[in-house]
N, C-alpha and C positions, 0 to 999 in steps of 0.2 A: 504494500500500500504506500502511496506517495506521502511526502512530508505534509502537504496541505490537508490531505484526507485524514492523516493521523491526528493532526491538530483539531480538525473538525470533529473526529470521533471522540477525542479526549474532551473537547468542549461540551459536546452533547452529554456524554456520560458524567462529566463533572457537574453539569446542571442537574441531572437526575439524582446523582449522589447527594448533592447539596440540598435539593428539595426534600429528599428522604431524610437526610440528616437534620434538617430544620424541623421537620415534623417530629422526628424521634427525640430531639432535644426538648421540645415542648412537652411531649409525653413523659419523658424521664423526669423533668423538672417538676411537672404537676404531680407525678406519682410519688417522688421521693422528697420533695421540698428542698429548701436551700441546704440544710444540713446533710441530708441523704445525697444530694447532688454533689456536695463537697467530698463525702466519703467515696462515692463512685469515681469522681474525677481523680482523686488521689491514687486509688488502686490502678486506674488506667494509666496514670502517669508512671507509676512504678513498673507495671508489666510492659507498657509501651517502650519505656527506656531500655529495659532488659531485652525485650523482643527485637528491638531495632539495633541495639549496639552490644549485646552480650556476646556476639560472634567474634569480636576482636578485629574486624576489618576485612575479613575474607570476602564477604558478600558485596562490599563496596568496589571490589576489583573485578567482579564477574564479567560485566559487560565489556570492559576494556580487554581482558584476556580472551574473551569469546570472539571479538571482532578484530583486534589489532595485533594478534599473535598467530603463530602457526600451529597452535595446539588444536587437536581434534575436538569437535563439539562434545563427543561422549566423554573425553578426558576432563574438560572443564566442568561439565555437568556432574559426572560421577565423583570427581575429587571434592567438589564443593558440597555435594549432598552428603557424602560420607563424613566429611569434616563437621557439617552441621549437626548430624546425628550424634557423633561423639561429643561435640561441644555441649549439646543439649543435656546429655547424660551427666557430664561433669558439673554443669550449672545446676542441675537438679539436686545433686548431692551437696554442693556447697550451700545452696539456698536452704535446703532441708536442715542442714547442720546449724546454720545461723538462726533459723526459726526455732529449732529445738533449744538453742541457747538464749532465746528471747532477745536476740540482737536485731533481727530483721522481721518486719511485719508483726511486731509484738502487739497483742490484743486482737488479732484476726485469727479465726479458726483454721484448722487444717484443710477444710474444704476450699476456702479461698486460696490457700497456697497451691493446692492441687490444680485448680482451674488456671491459676496464674502460670504454672509451669507448662501446662499443655498449650496455653496461649502463646508462650514464648517459642515453643517448638514449631508451631504452625506459622507464626510470624516469620521465623527463619525461612521456612520452606517457600512461603509466598514471595518473600523478597528475592530469593534465589531464582525462582521460576519467572517472576516478573522481569528480572534483569535479562534473562535469556530471550524473552519475547521482545523486549525493547531492542536488543542487539539485532534481532531478525526483522525489526520494524513490523512485527505482528501485534501492534499495540491495540488495534481494534478488537482482535480476538481476545486478548488478555482482558480488555475492558468488559467484554460480554461475560466471560467466565467469572470474573470477580463480582460482576453485577448480580449474578444469581445469589451469591452469598449475602449481599446487601439486602436483596429483596426478601429472602427468607427471614433474615434478622428483623426487617421492618414489620412484616406481617405477624410474626410471633410476638413481637413487642406490643403491637396494637391489640392482639387477642388477650394477652395477659393483663394489659391495662384495662381493657373492657371488663374483665372479670375481677379487677382489683387485686391481682395476685403479684404485682411487681414489687420487688425489693432490690437492694443493692446487689446481692449475690446473683439473682436471676438475670439482671441486666449485664453483668460481667460474663455470665455463661452464654448469653445470646451474642455478645461480642466475639467470644471464642468460636461459636458456631459459624459466624460470618467468615472467619479465617479458614476454618476446616473445609467448608464447602468450596470456597474459592481455590484453595490449594489443590484439592482433589481434582477439580475440573481442569486447572492449568496443567497439572501433571499428566492427566489422561490424554491431552491433546498436544503435548509437547513435541512428539515425534523425534526424540533424541534417545539413542540407546544407552541404557545404564550398564556400566561395566563395574563389577564389584572389586575395584582396584583403585588405590589412591596414588596419584603422581606427586611425589614429594618435592620434585624440582619445581613443578607448577605451583604447589602450595607455598613454597618458600618465596617464589617470585610474586605471588599474589599478596602475601603478607608484606613484602617490601613496598609494593605499590599501594596496597589497600590500607596500610596503617595510617598513611597521610590522609587519604580520603576519609577513613574512619573517624579520625579525630576532628576533621573538618565538619563532617556530618553530625558528630556528637555535639560539637560546640554550637552549631546552629540549632539543633534540637533543644539544647539547654537554653539557648538564647530565647527561643520561643516559649519555653516552659519554666525557666528559672524563677520567674515572677510567681508562679503558682506554688512551687516548692517553698519559696520564701514567705508567701502569704500564710501557708500552713504553719510555718515556724513562728512568724511574728504576730499573726492574728489568730484565726480559728477556722474550723471546718466550714462553718456557715458562710464566712466571708469568701472562702475558697469556692464554695458552691456558686455564690453570686458572681464572683469574678470569672469563673469558668464559663458561664453562660455569655458574659460579655466578650470573652475571647472567641468562643465558638461563633458568635454572630459577626464579630469584626473580621474574623478569618474567612468569612464568605468572600471577601475581596480576593483571596488567593485562588478563586475560581479561574481567573484568567491565567496567571503564571503557572499554576499546576496543570492546566490543560495544555499549555504550550511546552513546558520544560521537558517532559518525557518524549514528546515527538521531536523536539529540537535535538535532544541528546542522540536519539536514534539516527536522525538525519546527519548530524555532524560526524558520528562514528562511521557512517557509510559514504562520506565525502572523501576525496583524495587527501591524504595527509598533508601534502605540500601546497594544496589549493587554499592558502591562507586568505587571499583577497576575497574569495567567495564566502569563506567561513565568516570573516569579519563583517561582510555586508549582510549576511543572513542574521547574524547575531544582533547588529545594530538596529536593523529594521524590526526584528522580533521584539527586542527590549522596548523600543519606542512605542510600538502598538500596544504592548502589554501595559506600559505606564499610563497611557491615555485611557485605555479601556478600564483600568483599575480606578483612575480618577473619576470617570463617569459613574462607575458603580459606587464610589465613595459618596458622591453628592446625593445619589438616590438613597443610599443607606442612612445618611444623616437625617433626611426628611422622614425616614421610617422609624427612627429610634423612639419617638413618643408612644409607639404602639406596644413596646416591649412589656410593660407591666400588665397590659390587657391580655396579652398572649400567654405570658409565662406566670403571671400572678403578681400580686403586690409585693411579695417578698423580694422580687427582682427589680424593683423600681430604681435602685441605685446604679444599675448597669448602664443607664442612658448616657451619662457623662463619660463613663469609662469607655464605652464603645466608640464614641466620637474621638476621644484622645487616641485610641488604638488605630482607628481608621487612617489617621494622618501618617503614622509610621509605616503602616502596611503598604501604602502606595509606593514608598521608596524601597521597602523590602522586596517588592515585586521585581525591581530591577536586578537585585542580587540573586533572587530565586531563579531567574532566567539565565543570567550571565555566567554563573559558576560552571555550567555544562561545557562552555567553550574551553576552559583550561583542563577540565577532566579529559575531554576527548583528545587533547593535544599532549597528554601525559605530563601535565604540570599541576597536579592537585595541591601542591604546597602553597600556591597563591591563595586558594580558597581557605587553607588552613590558617594562614597568617591573618587574613581578614576576619574570619569567624572567631579566632582566639581573641583578637582585639575587641570585637563586638561583644562577645560574652563577658569579658572583663569589665567593660563599660556598663553593661546591663546589671551585673551583680553589685558593683560599687554603688550605682545609682539607686538600685532597689533597697540596699541596706540603709540608705539615708531617707529615701522617699516613703517607703511603706510605713515605718513607725510614725512619720509625720503626717502623711495624707491618706493612709489606708490604701484601698484598692485603686483609687485614682492615682496615687503616688506610684503604684506598680505600673499602671498604664503609661504614665509620663516617662518612667525609666525605660520601659520597653520601646516606646515610640522614638526616644532619642537614640537608642541603640540601633533600631531599624533604619533610621535616617542615615546614621553613620555607615551601616552595612551597604546600603545602596550607593551612597556617594563614594565610598572607598573603592568600589568596583569601577565607577566612572573615572576616577583618578588613575587607577592602575591601567585601564584601557587606554587612557590618554598618554601616559608616560611610557608604558611598556609596548603597547601595540600600535600607537600612533593614530588611534581612533578619536577624532575630536568630539567634544561634548555635544555639539550641535547635531551630530549624527544620531544621538539618542533622544533628541527632543524635537528637532525641526522637521515639520511635515511639509513637503514641497507641494506645489500645485498639481504636479503630475501624479503624486501619490493620492491626493484627494480625489483627483479625476478618476484614477484607477479604481479606488474604493467605490465611488459613485457609480461607475460603469458596472461593477460587480453586482451592486444592489439592483440597478436597473435591469440587468440580465436575469437576475433571480426573480424579480417581479414579473418580467415579461414571460419567463418560463412558467411561473405559477398561474398566470392568466391564461396561457395557452392550454395548460392541463385542464383548467376549469371549462 
């Protein structure tokens, strides 16, 4: 599938996913209340962190070694899958020991621990499989298979809500089911032979490359979620629940960059390595359109914020100002979200590492001052400042290192406007002819 079609597919599925996510967030908030929402958000934070980063960096290198090296498809797939299984078992033993010693997840029962561990395993598998689909530019297929998991999760959640059976534990279980269904379908349609053998040379090379990508990704995840960890530390679970809803709604703006980044990465991996001029042009145009599309969504979102307490309940009235503050930062974060894939595909992940490390440091320092003083709005201010830094840092690097001027990321020419208008006119004409 072409680059543009992959973007279109991602965009459509992101809209559907966000629509479902929006409804589910309302259902969960209404069923659990602010405190229950906080408990659920905290558990997902913990399991999400371990599920996304407990592998130590191997899965961050999968797409690169799948497309940019001479290793066989089966070698990359089999080596990574075996490693994930072994790593999962080790992680299970370590976490179980920490839980037994009341060091980790103290106060939560063993059922929560078991669900969390299974959650981590299937999170690994879905990340691995999704990376292989991205490398093959089979993104539309991956979207469909993962969507079935979202759909099952959505309907089961509604049924349990209708019968007033929802609690924190059940919502976590349904999240797990989402991963299980998606992983099974992705694996069944992968069409890559599994060989029960691990290539240690490949594994070593993946670690060397992946550890940089790993810490970069970890830092940006923590940058997006450090505020929630620190709210739990400085404030309480109820404040975390209220803030988590604000974050969920504000991050709807990531619809645009999330739709584009996956397709852009797949496209860049499949472009000629030495075709830097074309790569820079694709990157600049993509980032520019992403920025302005996010800006438009931001304006719409600001006008919609007064509806929040009517939708989620009066407990969440404080989210209105928090959402607006976060919106501003996320517009700039969208630039970084799209831009980092350029350096990944060129084998220079350390640039993303430096930027994300600096961003996270700023975020943590500001949160430690702002949260005790201004509560959840303070957390939003801290995050927004770090998001702005994240986006601007990339623009500076592109200017200095790659020679891409700032104007290429913001200036929209008359020709580009004309091309966009012609596309809309063609689509309208096509729709009228169908009618």
